[in-house]
Steps between C-alpha positions, in 0.01 A plus 500: 500500500745677272725740681424868440789646308671828577386651167136471609564784746511712186262325262245313712160629605258773390643805676586817318865429567483151338299650210776756450777244500319278246374764265835660438660160434228436247627779279765245392226278360481233769187291575304490823632159599854629538378630836305200623761380748759339277867570578637828379866462407737793468780471246781730615691583185849657481486531121679806360680575176764671721548157665601284205532191718124528571392626159310179422295487824184619330496177304566303821210685665258393223586135562450548877157652430396203289589262783315710761186504288514126437517438873199716576675815610499856368837656411580869523845625397656796676830683453769593745826692449738285300871479589723460200848417622653589166354852462389644834727755670659544746425134575189281496575399858414849619141433396457135608340608823286763331359239263433270793287778652317539164429126491392479865254789480370387158423154635349620827295779351341310212233224498715195434497158669830379364788642298737385228832686498662538152869553560827475312768768514713501808315722747148426379504162666592606855295821478180311414562222748569754779180690426292183479653362819383809689141412392495119524240408240516176295792590272684339210797642312592444135840605366529619140780257425857544365600608150637248254873445527714782361707417194803674355758373252398141558519525877238522774507831687304591809319813618719727707781248532606558140468876543743500799736264322501680165523848651809403695649356178441832326659690793817287487519511120431134419162580333409787273204728557347380175527136611331606822217667313454198273409285801217730603220362282584136566489538873132584551319325217157408640246605758588423861736587778873427533587143406801475728455405867468870578251649740196456276568127449593462866179662621294292256669199658424640847131527400500130415709393800283699740193325359322817378539399135412185309767240416735613218421869561871573518636389165245468220616750236276799456422413136441130560132407469526321831541834675153594378365163604642563851319835510177337385522236775588763757180682416303188572690426816458842664124455492541164676727665756231754580239227538739303724599819689872435461666826598854618435596458865436124467758489223763745617604320817842485666549158341427644154767771546752240620431298184552812287834579668628151423371518143686827453824322588426212266424722204787746557241773553539876514644692792177700484295205625580558871392865501172415326407189700581682826254773398229253394538304828466821695171577330342157567631486859760226460817547708793482256844661534812537298684229696245247381647531149834374631379233742242353262653547157878515527549123491269449202691410183438705190340253261381722215768580244369835383663838436636690679631210712505244216454480123132435412185710494139477619370346177746212554394478864137449401581230240716326765211467742473843660462576868296181581813294424703715741232481771490119465874475564477732799217289640688176447795642697284613792525874419129565438193544717300257293160574655503870413167591335501647149234690306388198304378339824776241506815491714826599346619141508183368336574739214865401443570150636496345153652799313747382232836651410582479128849657497754437775729774379237770530364365827790330669472185713533554875843332510624701198397859570616817332614614843513299817381780725280754328242732644564834657778553752440765773811678625525713813764716659582853603441623147152340486368423853156415368635294212580501129470228238697328226400238246779236501381330182587806291814601692866410442627230736842663540336819634284333764767570754688823427658803660516812292545877494177696470446720196201707607229665288270716708227505235424325171582825322845501651553142390404584142727804500808315631485138389646549149776732615833335415652675807250340743705331769351154477601142414332161508587449868299805608141495621264741330259673745185684391305695760171694515310272266276327753125543562529857628820597320412449137204510586351163426809277516584476129668210321840661479696277738663299224736778409694452180871451550750771401637458143858489626410183693286348221789538252710271724245225442351533846119439494406535865573703813321526832240777497308608811199732511175574676334475155346200326599341172305352216429131539650462153833630625795300632828540684627516857259775596401565861167680524227640723735622771286587806476752633566696186737793479225762462339376822825560689610137518867422549524435124493880466834521683706297252778712349740466212791279592331314786565125509195269484500129577236276340455137599187351347552156661523662841211738408703801605581839353731731698623855459853499642485842663537560878178566686630833623557614142153388398357705788691804380367454148145451627513831690587676173244319281219702350195342330480562129263781400153397387288720274229243445133588518175317433511120514879500515497686826239262640720211392821640648329583830343155543705240308655224712846363438585216260515237775135576573385481136514874430123531547346816639466466876131579509409241232616193693220258595175365363210744526236280340224605257223622721361843402244621753357797312324545166609759247159677504 
């Protein structure tokens, strides 16, 4: 007996309700047998012309549909709000949780038996996975793929990374504005998301490492025909997953998240990965915490030589063997849960045990890594009792243990107003502190933590300083940047009490960060502290009132958990 599918609660039978569901679908020109019990597959599409990274996802969706039809399913595409990191203000992160609600309710409320998630730009991947995790249907994710390598004056340049580098060069006078403008067209020269190991590439790698995407999901360039082949095969596979009743909760296990954390270290992944994976784990019911990123991933060597940590780009990564080659090395060294199930029905190890590596400079050998200890380091201390993070692979070794005088910017606007002032009392030994840019403070925790250095320091040839904030930074950025301070300043955490001239001690090896101010003085400051004014309304007020801190994934408190897909009442 074939299992009755969920969609038959809408389309099966001869009742007036079933008649109504079928007849209105038929205005799209579909035949009777679309409703005879075959799997109905939802294609959740984040296509938008305001999200250039996802601007080609309509073409990807057509390939998915072809695969679904070949496998005996029926595909229906549906839109959700699209989050374009490059255009959306005040920050796409503000709306990640909103989109997850859109996805969750769209999946639950519509007659689908399985769902394909079309993702790409930074926040579209976690948002869709979070929403799908709260429903727990058979689910498969397809990333849109990275752009082709950027090219300028005979050199390879990378998304974001080149922007930060060139803009600093303009500010210190070593590059003209016209030279900066000339690089613009060569940086983004094809469809796809950032081709550095930024957040988009990192999250595409997390999709593959978690097992919710097919092998090579992470690195096939967006315009490579093999990206469309992958989408075609994914369409076939989601129908099989429905027939086999393989739900997302069977894929997103604790072991899968541990694999992903280790992969993030090996690829030199974005500092945004922790906040997104913590939120996804919370939705599916897996216990994961910030400390896991340190205990599981800190001793993993960075093997992938990609910007911003290294010199290559995602196109090179794919040609070198892609993520399967990295997974094979992790497995051979005992750093992989080999029996973790993936969406193609095989274990992770079955997928990668014979994966080749074609370029040992792009994907380094285990005994010749880009960095011996990569991953994400979690620091704690009186300035960040619930933790903050740093990415050692993109930091300066000489700053990993440092004591410096705090130069404090209460807001991002104050930073912009003061940083270029030649009279600013700052040198390369100082520590730049940016407050009120966390989940509640911005709101949305924008990618402003990688503050540009003051011109007076840049002109001395100094390229890095310690920067501390409760904000995030782009995965394409680099430097000795300490982020995600929790609790944030706007929530009244001790970070709010840092003042100009305070001394701060950072010791990454010891995992400590300390504000050298007497406890009695901190108590005095706390008594005088006032929360910043908030004039937000609408969704922003909902967000500010309910967002959790960075160490909890910055999800909304009432969205945590898996609510399933059962709907007990009809619409009519």
